[in-house]
C-alpha positions as CSV (number, residue, x, y, z in Angstrom):
1,M,53.5,101.0,131.0
2,T,51.8,97.7,130.0
3,M,51.8,93.8,131.3
4,S,49.2,92.1,129.1
5,D,49.7,91.1,125.7
6,E,45.9,91.5,124.6
7,P,43.2,93.2,126.3
8,S,40.1,90.7,127.2
9,S,37.7,92.8,125.7
10,I,37.6,96.0,123.5
11,P,38.1,98.6,125.0
12,P,40.4,97.0,127.0
13,T,40.2,96.5,130.9
14,R,43.0,98.6,132.6
15,A,45.0,95.4,133.6
16,V,47.8,97.6,135.3
17,R,48.2,100.0,137.5
18,S,49.0,103.8,136.0
19,Q,52.8,104.9,136.3
20,S,50.6,108.1,138.1
21,E,49.1,105.5,140.4
22,I,52.7,104.7,142.1
23,A,52.8,108.2,144.0
24,P,56.1,109.1,145.8
25,T,56.6,107.3,149.0
26,A,57.1,108.7,152.2
27,A,60.8,107.0,152.3
28,M,61.1,108.4,148.8
29,R,59.8,111.8,150.4
30,G,62.0,112.0,153.5
31,S,65.1,110.7,152.5
32,A,68.2,113.4,152.6
33,P,70.5,114.1,149.7
34,G,72.7,111.5,148.6
35,E,71.0,108.7,150.7
36,L,68.9,105.8,149.1
37,P,65.3,105.6,150.6
38,A,64.3,102.6,152.8
39,T,62.5,100.2,150.4
40,S,59.0,101.4,150.4
41,L,56.5,98.7,148.4
42,N,53.1,98.6,147.3
43,Y,53.0,95.2,146.5
44,S,49.6,94.0,145.3
45,P,48.0,91.0,145.3
46,K,47.8,90.3,142.0
47,S,51.2,91.0,141.3
48,R,52.9,88.7,144.2
49,A,50.6,85.8,143.1
50,T,51.5,85.9,139.6
51,S,55.3,86.3,140.8
52,G,55.6,84.0,142.9
53,R,58.9,85.7,144.3
54,P,59.3,89.1,146.7
55,P,60.5,92.2,144.9
56,W,64.0,91.4,143.9
57,L,66.7,93.8,141.3
58,P,69.7,92.2,139.5
59,A,73.2,93.2,141.2
60,N,74.3,95.7,138.5
61,L,70.7,97.9,138.9
62,S,70.3,96.8,142.9
63,A,73.9,99.2,143.5
64,Q,72.7,101.7,142.1
65,F,68.4,101.6,143.2
66,N,65.8,100.9,145.6
67,I,62.6,99.7,144.7
68,V,59.8,102.1,145.5
69,D,57.0,100.6,144.1
70,V,56.2,97.1,142.1
71,F,53.8,97.3,139.1
72,P,51.5,93.6,138.6
73,V,53.8,91.2,136.5
74,G,54.0,91.1,132.8
75,A,53.9,88.4,130.6
76,Q,57.9,88.6,129.8
77,A,59.0,90.6,133.2
78,E,58.8,92.5,136.3
79,I,58.9,95.8,135.9
80,Y,59.3,97.8,139.1
81,L,59.1,101.7,140.0
82,V,63.1,102.2,141.4
83,V,65.1,105.2,142.9
84,D,68.4,106.2,143.0
85,A,70.3,107.9,145.1
86,A,69.6,111.4,143.8
87,G,65.9,110.4,144.1
88,E,65.3,110.1,140.7
89,R,62.8,107.7,139.3
90,R,62.9,105.3,136.7
91,V,61.5,102.4,135.7
92,A,63.5,99.3,136.3
93,K,62.1,96.0,133.9
94,V,63.8,92.6,135.0
95,Y,63.4,89.8,132.0
96,R,62.3,86.3,133.3
97,P,65.5,84.3,131.8
98,S,64.2,82.7,129.3
99,T,63.4,85.7,127.2
100,Q,65.7,87.0,125.2
101,I,65.5,90.7,125.0
102,K,66.4,92.6,121.3
103,E,69.9,94.1,122.3
104,A,70.2,95.8,118.3
105,I,67.0,97.5,118.6
106,L,67.6,98.8,122.7
107,G,71.1,99.9,121.8
108,K,69.8,102.1,119.0
109,V,67.5,104.0,121.4
110,R,69.9,103.5,124.9
111,G,70.9,107.1,125.6
112,V,68.9,108.9,122.3
113,Q,66.0,111.3,122.8
114,L,63.7,111.0,120.4
115,P,60.5,112.8,120.0
116,H,57.3,111.6,121.7
117,V,59.5,108.5,122.4
118,V,60.6,106.8,126.2
119,K,64.1,107.8,127.2
120,M,65.8,103.7,127.5
121,Y,69.2,105.3,130.1
122,D,70.7,101.9,130.3
123,F,70.1,98.1,129.8
124,G,72.5,95.0,130.3
125,H,72.9,91.3,132.1
126,D,73.3,90.1,135.2
127,D,72.3,87.4,137.7
128,G,71.3,85.3,134.6
129,H,68.7,88.0,133.6
130,W,68.5,90.8,130.9
131,W,67.3,94.2,132.1
132,E,66.7,97.4,131.3
133,T,66.5,101.5,132.5
134,Q,63.7,103.8,131.7
135,E,62.6,107.0,132.5
136,Y,59.4,107.5,134.7
137,A,56.1,108.9,133.5
138,P,54.0,109.6,136.0
139,H,50.8,111.0,134.5
140,G,49.5,107.1,133.5
141,T,48.9,105.5,129.9
142,L,46.9,106.8,126.8
143,R,44.5,104.1,128.1
144,D,44.1,106.1,130.9
145,L,43.6,109.4,128.7
146,I,41.2,107.3,126.8
147,G,39.4,106.6,129.9
148,S,39.1,110.4,131.6
149,D,37.9,112.3,128.3
150,G,36.4,110.0,126.5
151,P,34.7,107.7,125.4
152,K,34.8,109.8,122.7
153,M,37.7,112.5,122.1
154,S,37.7,115.8,121.0
155,P,39.0,116.0,117.6
156,A,41.5,118.7,118.7
157,L,42.8,116.1,121.1
158,V,43.0,113.2,118.8
159,R,44.9,115.5,116.4
160,S,47.7,116.3,119.0
161,I,47.6,112.6,119.9
162,V,48.2,111.4,116.4
163,T,50.9,113.6,115.1
164,Q,52.5,112.5,118.5
165,I,52.7,109.4,117.8
166,H,53.7,109.6,114.3
167,E,56.2,112.0,115.5
168,A,57.1,108.8,117.4
169,L,57.1,106.4,114.7
170,T,58.8,108.7,111.9
171,A,61.7,108.7,114.5
172,L,61.6,104.9,115.3
173,H,61.3,104.3,111.3
174,G,63.8,105.9,110.8
175,L,66.4,104.2,112.8
176,K,65.0,101.1,111.1
177,I,62.7,100.1,113.6
178,E,59.1,98.8,114.0
179,H,57.2,99.0,117.2
180,R,54.5,95.7,116.3
181,D,53.0,96.4,119.8
182,L,51.2,99.9,119.3
183,K,48.0,100.3,121.5
184,P,46.9,102.6,124.0
185,E,48.4,101.1,126.7
186,N,51.8,101.3,125.2
187,V,52.0,105.3,124.7
188,L,53.2,106.9,128.2
189,V,51.5,110.6,129.4
190,R,54.4,112.4,130.4
191,S,52.1,115.6,131.0
192,R,48.6,116.7,130.4
193,E,49.0,120.2,130.3
194,P,50.4,120.3,127.5
195,L,50.4,117.2,126.2
196,D,53.1,115.0,126.1
197,L,53.0,111.5,125.2
198,A,56.2,109.1,125.0
199,L,55.4,105.9,122.7
200,T,57.7,102.6,125.5
201,D,57.5,99.1,125.4
202,F,59.8,97.2,122.5
203,G,59.0,94.1,124.0
204,V,58.4,92.6,120.5
205,S,59.7,95.4,118.6
206,S,61.6,94.4,115.1
207,D,64.9,95.7,113.8
208,M,64.2,96.4,110.0
209,Q,68.2,95.1,109.2
210,V,68.3,92.4,110.8
211,S,64.5,91.5,110.8
212,L,62.9,93.0,108.0
213,L,59.9,90.5,107.0
214,F,59.5,88.0,109.2
215,S,59.2,87.4,113.1
216,S,57.2,86.3,115.8
217,V,53.7,87.2,115.1
218,G,53.6,89.5,118.3
219,G,51.7,93.2,119.2
220,T,48.0,92.2,120.6
221,A,45.6,90.9,118.0
222,Y,43.4,93.8,118.3
223,Y,45.7,96.7,117.0
224,A,47.6,94.4,114.1
225,P,47.3,94.8,110.7
226,P,45.8,91.2,108.8
227,E,49.2,90.5,108.2
228,G,49.9,89.9,111.8
229,Q,47.2,87.4,112.7
230,G,49.4,84.6,111.0
231,T,47.3,84.5,108.1
232,L,49.3,85.2,105.4
233,A,52.2,82.2,106.3
234,A,51.7,78.3,107.1
235,T,52.4,78.4,111.0
236,Q,55.7,76.6,111.3
237,P,56.1,74.4,114.6
238,K,58.0,75.3,117.1
239,P,60.9,73.2,118.6
240,K,60.4,72.3,121.8
241,V,63.9,73.0,124.2
242,G,62.9,74.1,127.1
243,S,60.6,72.6,130.0
244,D,58.0,75.9,129.3
245,G,58.3,74.7,125.3
246,S,60.9,78.1,124.4
247,S,62.8,78.4,121.7
248,P,65.0,80.8,119.8
249,M,63.2,80.6,116.7
250,D,59.7,81.1,115.9
251,L,58.9,82.8,112.6
252,V,55.4,82.7,111.7
253,T,54.4,85.5,109.8
254,V,55.2,88.2,107.1
255,V,56.2,91.7,108.4
256,S,55.1,94.5,106.5
257,R,57.5,97.3,107.7
258,E,56.3,100.3,108.9
259,R,52.7,100.6,107.9
260,W,52.6,97.7,110.1
261,D,52.4,100.2,112.6
262,N,50.5,102.6,110.7
263,W,47.4,100.3,110.7
264,S,47.4,99.9,114.6
265,L,47.6,104.0,114.7
266,G,44.3,103.6,112.1
267,M,42.5,101.1,114.8
268,M,44.2,103.9,117.8
269,T,42.5,106.6,115.8
270,V,38.9,105.4,115.0
271,E,38.5,104.4,118.8
272,M,39.3,107.8,119.5
273,L,36.8,109.6,117.7
274,T,34.0,107.0,118.4
275,G,34.8,105.8,121.5
276,K,34.5,102.1,120.5
277,H,37.0,99.9,119.3
278,P,35.6,98.3,115.9
279,F,36.4,94.7,117.2
280,A,34.5,95.6,120.7
281,G,33.4,92.5,122.0
282,E,34.5,90.6,118.9
283,D,36.3,87.0,120.0
284,P,39.5,86.6,118.0
285,G,38.6,84.3,116.0
286,T,36.3,86.4,114.0
287,V,38.4,89.5,114.3
288,V,40.8,87.5,112.2
289,S,37.5,86.7,109.5
290,R,36.8,90.1,109.4
291,L,40.5,91.1,108.9
292,V,41.2,88.7,106.2
293,S,37.9,88.6,104.0
294,G,35.7,91.9,105.4
295,N,35.3,95.0,104.1
296,T,38.2,96.9,106.2
297,D,35.8,100.3,105.0
298,L,33.5,98.8,107.6
299,L,36.1,99.4,110.5
300,V,35.6,103.5,110.2
301,S,32.1,102.8,109.6
302,S,31.7,105.3,112.2
303,V,33.6,107.9,111.7
304,T,31.5,110.6,110.4
305,D,34.0,113.8,109.4
306,T,35.2,113.4,105.8
307,N,38.7,114.0,106.5
308,W,38.9,111.8,108.9
309,R,37.5,109.4,107.6
310,K,40.6,109.6,105.0
311,L,43.1,109.2,107.1
312,C,41.5,105.9,108.6
313,R,40.9,104.5,105.5
314,G,44.0,105.3,104.3
315,L,45.4,103.9,107.5
316,L,43.5,100.7,107.5
317,R,43.9,99.1,104.5
318,R,44.0,95.3,103.9
319,D,46.8,95.5,101.6
320,S,49.8,96.7,102.4
321,T,51.4,97.9,100.0
322,L,47.9,100.3,99.3
323,R,47.9,101.3,103.1
324,W,49.2,104.8,104.1
325,G,52.7,105.0,105.2
326,N,54.3,107.9,107.2
327,E,54.6,110.0,104.3
328,E,50.8,110.1,103.7
329,V,49.7,110.5,107.0
330,G,52.8,113.7,107.0
331,L,50.9,115.3,104.8
332,W,47.6,114.5,105.6
333,L,48.3,116.0,109.5
334,K,49.6,119.1,107.7
335,N,46.6,119.9,105.3
336,P,43.6,117.1,105.7
337,N,42.3,118.8,102.5
338,D,44.8,117.9,100.3
339,T,43.6,116.8,97.3
340,S,46.8,114.7,95.9
341,L,46.3,112.5,99.2
342,K,44.2,109.5,97.8
343,V,42.6,106.2,99.0
344,A,43.1,102.9,97.2
345,E,39.9,101.1,96.9
346,E,40.6,97.3,98.7
347,G,40.7,94.7,95.2
348,A,41.0,98.0,93.0
349,H,44.6,97.3,91.3
350,A,46.0,98.3,87.7
351,T,46.7,94.7,87.2
352,A,45.5,91.2,87.6
353,G,46.3,89.7,90.9
354,Y,48.4,86.2,91.0
355,S,46.6,83.9,93.2
356,F,49.2,82.4,95.5
357,S,48.0,81.1,98.8
358,G,44.6,82.0,99.6
359,R,45.0,85.6,98.3
360,L,46.0,88.1,95.1
361,H,49.0,89.8,94.7
362,Y,49.3,92.6,92.9
363,S,52.8,93.5,92.9
364,L,56.2,91.5,92.9
365,Q,57.4,93.0,96.5
366,E,54.1,91.8,97.4
367,L,54.4,88.2,96.3
368,G,57.7,87.3,97.3
369,E,57.4,88.2,100.6
370,A,53.9,85.7,100.4
371,F,56.6,83.5,99.1
372,Y,58.6,83.9,102.6
373,G,55.8,83.1,104.5
374,N,54.3,80.1,103.0
375,W,57.4,78.1,101.8
376,T,56.3,75.0,100.8
377,A,53.6,76.3,99.3
378,A,56.1,78.4,97.1
379,R,58.5,75.6,96.2
380,R,55.3,73.6,94.8
381,T,54.2,76.7,92.6
382,W,57.8,77.4,90.9
383,K,57.7,73.1,90.4
384,I,54.3,72.8,89.0
385,D,53.1,76.6,88.0
386,R,55.7,78.4,86.8
387,N,54.3,79.5,83.9
388,R,51.4,81.0,84.8
389,L,53.7,82.5,87.4
390,I,56.5,84.0,84.3
391,S,53.2,84.4,82.7
392,W,51.5,86.9,84.9
393,I,55.2,88.7,85.6
394,Q,55.7,88.8,81.7
395,N,52.4,89.8,80.4
396,D,50.3,91.8,82.9
397,L,52.8,93.1,84.8
398,G,54.8,93.2,81.3
399,Q,58.2,92.7,83.6
400,E,59.9,91.1,81.0
401,V,63.5,92.1,82.6
402,I,62.8,90.4,85.8
403,V,61.8,87.0,83.2
404,D,65.0,87.4,81.5
405,A,66.8,87.8,85.4
406,I,65.1,84.8,86.5
407,E,66.1,82.7,82.8
408,K,69.8,83.8,84.2
409,A,69.9,83.1,87.9
410,I,68.2,79.5,87.4
411,A,70.5,78.7,85.1
412,S,73.8,79.7,87.6
413,V,71.5,78.0,90.1
414,R,71.6,74.5,88.2
415,K,75.3,75.2,87.8
416,L,75.7,74.7,92.0
417,N,76.6,70.8,93.6
418,V,72.8,70.6,95.0
419,P,71.5,67.4,96.3
420,N,68.1,66.7,93.9
421,G,66.0,67.2,95.8
422,L,66.9,70.2,97.5
423,R,67.7,71.8,94.5
424,A,63.8,73.4,94.5
425,D,64.6,75.8,97.7
426,A,68.0,77.1,95.7
427,E,65.4,77.9,92.7
428,T,62.5,79.2,94.7
429,L,64.8,81.8,96.8
430,T,66.1,83.0,93.8
431,I,63.0,83.9,92.5
432,A,62.1,84.9,95.9
433,T,65.1,87.1,95.6
434,L,64.3,88.7,92.6
435,L,60.4,89.3,93.2
436,A,61.5,91.1,96.6
437,P,64.9,92.6,96.4
438,A,64.3,94.9,99.8
439,A,62.7,91.3,101.5
440,L,65.3,90.1,104.0
441,P,65.6,86.4,102.7
442,V,63.3,83.4,104.9
443,V,64.2,80.1,103.9
444,N,61.6,76.6,105.2
445,G,61.3,79.9,108.0
446,I,64.9,80.3,109.1
447,E,65.4,84.2,108.0
448,L,68.8,84.2,107.0
449,S,70.4,87.1,108.8
450,L,74.2,86.2,110.3
451,K,72.3,86.3,114.0
452,N,69.3,84.0,113.3
453,I,71.7,81.7,111.9
454,S,73.7,81.8,114.9
455,A,71.2,81.1,117.0
456,Y,69.5,78.1,114.9
457,V,72.8,76.3,115.1
458,E,72.7,76.9,118.3
459,L,69.2,75.2,118.7
460,A,70.3,72.5,116.1
461,K,72.9,71.6,118.7
462,V,69.8,70.3,121.1
463,D,66.6,69.6,118.8
464,Q,66.9,67.0,115.4
465,T,64.4,69.0,113.4
466,A,66.2,71.8,113.7
467,K,69.4,70.0,112.7
468,R,68.1,68.5,109.9
469,K,66.7,71.3,108.4
470,L,69.9,73.8,109.4
471,V,72.1,70.8,107.5
472,E,69.2,70.9,104.3
473,L,69.3,75.0,104.2
474,L,73.4,74.3,103.9
475,Q,73.2,71.4,101.4
476,S,70.7,73.6,99.1
477,Q,73.4,76.4,98.6
478,V,70.7,79.0,99.6
479,L,73.5,80.9,101.7
480,R,75.3,81.8,98.2
481,I,72.1,82.9,96.7
482,A,71.1,85.0,99.3
483,K,72.2,88.2,98.2
484,A,69.3,90.6,99.7
485,S,70.3,89.7,102.9
486,P,72.6,92.2,104.9
487,D,74.6,89.5,106.0
488,G,74.7,88.2,101.9
489,V,78.6,88.5,101.6
490,Q,79.4,87.6,105.1
491,L,76.8,84.6,105.0
492,A,78.2,83.4,101.5
493,S,81.7,83.4,102.6
494,I,81.1,81.3,105.8
495,A,79.0,78.9,103.3
496,D,82.6,78.9,101.4
497,A,84.3,77.9,104.0
498,W,81.8,75.4,105.6
499,E,82.2,73.5,102.1
500,S,86.5,74.0,101.9
501,A,85.6,72.5,105.9
502,C,83.7,69.3,104.9
503,R,85.6,68.9,101.7
504,S,88.9,68.7,103.7
505,Y,87.1,66.3,106.3
506,E,86.5,63.7,103.4
507,Q,89.8,64.2,102.1
508,H,91.5,62.8,105.5
509,R,88.8,60.7,106.3
510,S,89.8,58.7,102.6
511,E,93.2,59.2,103.5
512,L,93.8,57.7,107.0
513,G,91.5,54.8,106.0
514,R,95.0,53.7,103.6
515,H,96.3,53.6,106.7
516,G,93.7,51.2,108.8
517,V,92.0,54.1,110.7
518,N,88.4,53.8,111.0
519,A,87.4,57.2,111.0
520,P,83.4,58.3,111.3
521,D,81.4,59.8,108.2
522,L,80.0,63.1,108.1
523,S,77.3,62.9,109.9
524,D,74.8,65.9,110.4
525,D,76.1,66.8,114.0
526,A,79.7,66.8,112.3
527,R,78.5,69.2,109.4
528,V,76.4,71.7,112.2
529,T,79.6,71.7,114.1
530,L,82.0,72.3,111.1
531,F,79.2,75.1,110.2
532,A,79.3,76.7,113.7
533,A,83.2,76.6,113.7
534,Q,82.9,79.0,110.7
535,L,80.6,82.1,112.5
536,P,81.9,85.0,114.1
537,D,82.9,84.5,117.7
538,S,82.1,81.0,117.6
539,S,83.5,79.1,120.5
540,A,83.6,75.5,117.9
541,L,86.4,76.5,116.7
542,K,88.0,77.1,120.1
543,V,86.8,73.9,120.7
544,L,88.0,72.2,118.2
545,R,91.6,73.3,118.5
546,E,92.0,72.3,122.2
547,R,91.2,69.1,121.8
548,V,94.1,68.7,118.7
549,L,96.1,70.4,121.7
550,K,95.2,67.1,123.7
551,A,95.7,65.1,120.8
552,N,98.7,66.5,119.3
553,S,101.7,64.4,120.6
554,S,105.1,63.9,119.9
555,D,104.7,60.3,119.4
556,A,101.8,61.0,116.7
557,R,104.3,63.8,115.0
558,S,106.8,61.3,114.1
559,V,104.2,59.5,112.2
560,D,104.8,60.9,108.3
561,W,101.0,60.9,106.9
562,F,100.3,62.5,110.1
563,A,102.4,64.9,109.5
564,R,101.3,65.8,106.0
565,M,98.2,66.8,107.7
566,G,99.7,69.9,107.7
567,P,100.8,72.7,110.3
568,L,97.7,72.3,113.1
569,K,98.4,76.4,113.9
570,N,96.1,77.4,110.2
571,A,94.0,73.7,109.9
572,D,90.7,74.6,109.2
573,A,87.9,72.8,111.0
574,G,87.4,69.7,108.9
575,T,91.5,68.6,109.5
576,L,90.8,69.5,113.2
577,M,87.9,67.1,113.6
578,M,90.1,64.0,112.5
579,I,93.2,65.0,114.2
580,P,91.9,63.2,117.1
581,Y,91.6,60.1,115.2
582,A,94.2,60.1,113.0
583,A,96.4,60.9,116.5
584,D,95.1,57.6,118.2
585,A,96.0,55.9,115.2
586,A,99.5,57.4,114.6
587,E,100.2,57.2,118.3
588,Q,98.9,53.3,118.0
589,S,101.2,52.7,115.1
590,V,104.3,54.1,117.3
591,L,103.2,51.9,119.6
592,R,103.2,48.7,117.7
593,E,106.5,49.6,115.7
594,R,108.2,50.6,118.8
595,E,107.3,46.9,120.7
596,N,108.2,44.9,117.2
597,R,111.8,46.9,117.4
598,E,111.5,45.4,121.1
599,R,110.8,42.6,119.7
600,I,113.8,41.7,117.0
601,A,116.0,43.0,119.5
602,R,115.0,40.7,121.8
603,E,114.8,37.5,119.4
604,K,118.9,38.9,117.5
605,M,119.6,39.1,121.8
606,L,118.6,35.3,122.8
607,E,119.7,34.1,119.1
608,I,123.4,35.6,120.5
609,S,123.3,33.9,124.1
610,N,122.6,30.7,122.5
611,R,125.5,30.6,119.8
612,I,127.5,32.0,122.9
613,Y,126.3,29.3,125.1
614,S,127.0,26.4,122.0
615,L,130.4,27.8,121.5
616,L,131.2,27.8,125.6
617,F,129.5,24.0,125.4
618,D,131.7,22.9,122.9
619,L,135.1,24.0,124.0
620,S,134.5,22.7,127.6
621,K,133.8,19.7,125.6
622,A,137.1,20.0,123.3
623,L,139.1,21.1,126.8
624,A,137.6,17.9,129.1
625,G,138.6,15.7,125.6
626,V,142.2,16.9,126.0
627,F,142.0,16.7,129.7
628,V,141.1,12.9,129.7
629,V,144.3,12.4,126.5
630,L,146.6,13.6,129.1
631,A,145.2,12.1,132.4
632,Y,145.3,8.8,130.3
633,S,148.3,9.4,129.1
634,Y,150.6,10.1,132.7
635,F,149.0,7.1,133.9
636,A,149.7,5.0,131.1
637,F,153.4,6.1,131.0
638,H,154.0,5.9,134.8
639,H,152.5,2.3,135.2
640,I,154.5,1.4,131.6
641,T,157.2,2.8,132.9
642,S,157.1,1.1,136.1
643,Y,156.2,-2.5,134.3
644,G,159.2,-2.4,132.1
645,G,161.6,-1.2,134.9
646,N,160.2,-5.1,136.9
647,R,158.4,-4.0,139.0
648,Q,156.2,-6.0,140.2
649,I,152.6,-5.7,139.9
650,E,151.7,-5.6,143.5
651,G,147.2,-6.3,144.2
652,F,144.3,-6.4,142.1
653,G,143.7,-2.9,141.8
654,E,147.4,-2.5,140.3
655,W,146.8,-4.4,137.3
656,I,143.1,-3.1,136.5
657,I,145.5,0.4,135.6
658,F,147.7,-1.3,134.2
659,M,145.1,-2.9,131.7
660,L,143.8,0.2,131.4
661,C,146.8,3.0,131.0
662,G,148.0,-0.3,128.3
663,P,148.1,0.4,124.9
664,G,143.9,-0.8,125.3
665,G,143.6,1.9,127.7
666,L,145.6,4.4,125.4
667,L,143.0,3.5,122.7
668,W,140.4,4.0,125.2
669,A,141.7,7.3,126.0
670,I,141.6,8.5,122.4
671,L,138.1,7.4,121.9
672,L,136.4,9.3,124.8
673,A,138.2,12.4,123.2
674,V,136.8,12.4,120.3
675,F,133.4,10.8,120.7
676,Q,132.5,12.5,124.0
């Protein structure tokens, strides 16, 4: 079990206590059957200084195990020796919160007994930490074995070690898993007599089906092949996400499938046979330089036995396409004198190489993988050097079929609706797919697998550079072209759904504009959200539907143009994003219409009131006139009668009344009735 990523010198110093140094504690020896022993910690100063906190297990583990001892803290996790109620010891690895384990890999090896591979019991996530439990190997590591039996080990022992590691690698590669951090510290010793080894530590392992060609540069530089030193691909700047600068994406180099691990096996074999690592005492810069341009045969110059030298040379070819794989190693182990086994000379190729990114490439597959590794250079090559590339494929390799396929594929790509500035990505991916059909496509540092795209969407939500790269990736139509991806059909379907959602967004936005709704343009943020909504098990679509349920009021549905947006139950993401804007506008329209109706009603009521008042006023005037006429008529009749009866007018008052109620008074009454 190893905690360090890279030895400080070769041979490495022992960075950790081996598992053999952790003896059963008194608590373990004295526990009654079925009883958890009391925790007994041998907490070294080194691990305490590194960790900064006491030993701790997530809830799921603490319910099953007690901590017995502590390994010095590693770069990715804290590792404990634990014991269960039955007294069985296991190793528990608790990853830091920022570490994302590779579930696909651990899922393949969990509960499966592979030859010479450490048994993985379980893994999970609790209290914000990923964890795993595996078998406990009590006899340390291969590094301990080299230290005790070395520096030079007997050929028989080396053969046994190589055989067991080969069997482990063959089993892992059969499950489409590369280890990519093979070194003596990662080979546990279950027993010494007879020798029984177990390959462990899958911290940087790669799933060939999910991540066939690209991933973070993992493993230890002194045991990694040339393609693992980051020299074959342009390093992409990591988008900074957390305070620690961590990012779910760090795609920087080409991975050559099973042959990566076989290079590491070759370096270990040389070290065990000679007692000295080929790069002992050299700094990392010198190591990289020798791997890139040096003669790899010099790495095995100290191996004197002819057969062993043949094995080491076969494993240590700089060109991964010339390097021995599991099949050749298996044949050598059966018969080291097998004359059919040949070691290719470095640079000895039947055809001329194609120079790309400072290196000659001799096969279509190799060049296609290199294209993925340096996307900027690949785009430039297709733009300005395509004639030389086509000539090499046709004349040097004699692959006229590939040339015809390229011409037809490029013609098809040019029919796609791709912005001019991004057409080069689509065409370059088409070329790379034809050159390396077995490789997982990677465009501009983004691996075209569903799992990786989903992770990149989350990064794009918080990082502007990642957002721009993702939008360009989508607009370039490369997801429709990535047929070499194991998720190619699904990615193409997702891309179609995304484009449909974008069109729906724009159509509804245009329609809403005719009704005075000022909806926002289709921004990069909106494009990322629409794409996220198309991914399987995405929460983005759920969030959009929840927003719509809040916005979908009965008032809004009463507006014709809002109702024409269709039933919301089956609405696509583009429609769902427009509905909140449309609902607000529809509700405002309903409110304005309601206020207008109320205003008209008030005005009509006022008009009716005025008419009634005017009518009543006119009626009152008429009644008043009639009353005056009747009154004057009465007085006139009364006083005329009195005067006609020779009654004397008595006093000034009766004289006035007589004057008013006589013929002149009657006239006044008539005038008042008419003109009042």
